[in-house]
N, C-alpha and C positions, 0 to 999 in steps of 0.2 A: 154565658155558663161556662166557666173552665173545669174541664173535665180530663185527666190524662189516665190512662189505661194501657196496662201489660198484663195479660191473661187474666187472671182471676183477683188481680191487684188494680184499684181504682183507687187516684188521688182525685178528691171533687169538692166542690164547695159544701160547706155544711147545710143543715137541714133541721129543722126545729125536731124533728123526730129524733137526732141524734143526743138530744138532751139525757137521757136517762144513761144511754150507755157511757156518753161522756164522763158524766159525774161517777156513774160504777165504777169504771176502769182508773179513772185518773184519782179517785180517793183512795190510794194505796202508799203507804209509807216507801215502799219499793220503787214506785215511779218518783214520787216527791222527793226522794233523796238523790235523784239525779237532774233535778228542775231548779231553774231559780227560784229563790224565794218570794219572786212577785206573784208567783203562782199560789193560790191559798190552800192551805190544809187545815183541817179537814176540807176536802172539794164538795162541794154541795150542787144540787141540781140548779139552786140560784146564780152559781159561780159559772154551772156550764151555759145556762140561757144568757147570762151577762155576755160571755165570751162569743158567743154564737152570733148574738145580736151585733157583737162589735164588730166581727168578721164580715158579716151581711153588709156593713157600712163602709167596708173598704172602698177606696176609689180605684187602687190598685189591688188586684186579689193577690195576697200574701201568704194566707194563712188557709190552710184545709184539713178536709177530715181524710183519713187513711181506712178504705174500705177492703176488706179480703173475703172472697167468696161470698159477696152482698153484704157481710156484717160489719159495723164500725169496730174499727181496732185501733185508731189512735189518731194522732194530731200530727202535722208538719208544716213547716211555715219558713218565712223569710224574713228577716229585720233589715229592712233596705237601709243603707247608710245613706248619710249625706254630706254636704259641701266637698271637701277634695276626695272623699271616699265614696262619692255616689255612682261610682260604676262597680261596688262591692255590696254583698249582702251576707249576713251572717244566718246559717240555717239551722234550725232545730226541731227536734221530734221527739214522740216518745210512742211506744207501743204499748197496750194492756197485757198485763202477765200472762194471760191466758195464751196468747198469742206470740210470746217469746219464742226465737229458735225456728223460726219457719222461712228467714230471709226477707221477711216484710220489709223491714227498716231498709236494707240496703236497697231494695227494688223503689220503694219510696224516693230515698234521696236522690238515686239516679232519674227518676221521671221529676223531681223537681229541678233538679240539676238544669236537667235539658228545656226545662220551661223557662228558667231564670236567664240562661243564656240567650235562646232563640226569641222569647217574648219580651221580658225585662230588658234587654240590653246589657245584662252584667257581663262583666269581663272576670271577676274574683268572686268566687263563693266560700266562704270558711265557716269552721266550726269550733267550739270552745267546750271541750270535753273535761270532766274533773278526771282527776288522775287515778281515782280508784273505780270508775266506770269502764272496765276493760270490754264489756260488749261493745259500748258505741266507739271506742277506738278502733275495734275490730270493723264495724259498720264503714266507718270514713274511709278505711285503708281498703276494703273492698268495694266501695263506690268510687276508688279512683283517688281520693283525696292523699295528699302527702303531708307528713308530719312536718310542720314548719319552725316549731320550737315549742319548748314547755317555759311558761311563766310561772317560776317559783313562788309559792307560797301566795299565790295570788287569789284564793278564792277562800272565802269563811262560809261554811255550810254545817249545819248542824253542831256548832259548838268547836268545831276543827279547823285548822287551816290546811289546806292542800294546795298541790299542784294543779294550775289548766294546761290540757295539752292543745295545742292550737294546729288544727289541719285547714287546708285550701285545695281548691282545684281551680284551675285556669281555664278560658274558653281557649 
């Protein structure tokens, strides 16, 4: 069982009991506006159940629940890359709106980066952030990531074209 902890913050494997909180927190347009379209919206309990089961069947654990003060508050994970990019991973996360502004995302990112470098053999971790998501840009910077570039007009979200900010951290 993978569990990473720092004080009152835990990054852990999903539990079936996370389903209701996952669905409730993720079913928020403010969350969905910053996620890829592969994540359904509205986000229902059946979607949460599917995702939890999918994560439970991972051979290499890469997707985790974020728990703060004993309460489920969000999701964090890696998209492991393949072929010549196999030592890299893309990190993604979201925190439920009631828990914004508490430094949870930055701490969770730092924990997962350490896990990726020490246990998954990664040498490069990157994140793709929508240009309008200033909070996630700050999280990346506070977690030690550097802005490597801006991919102009790379994203189409909610009927609008926007830039992608690409951040990375190296082992």
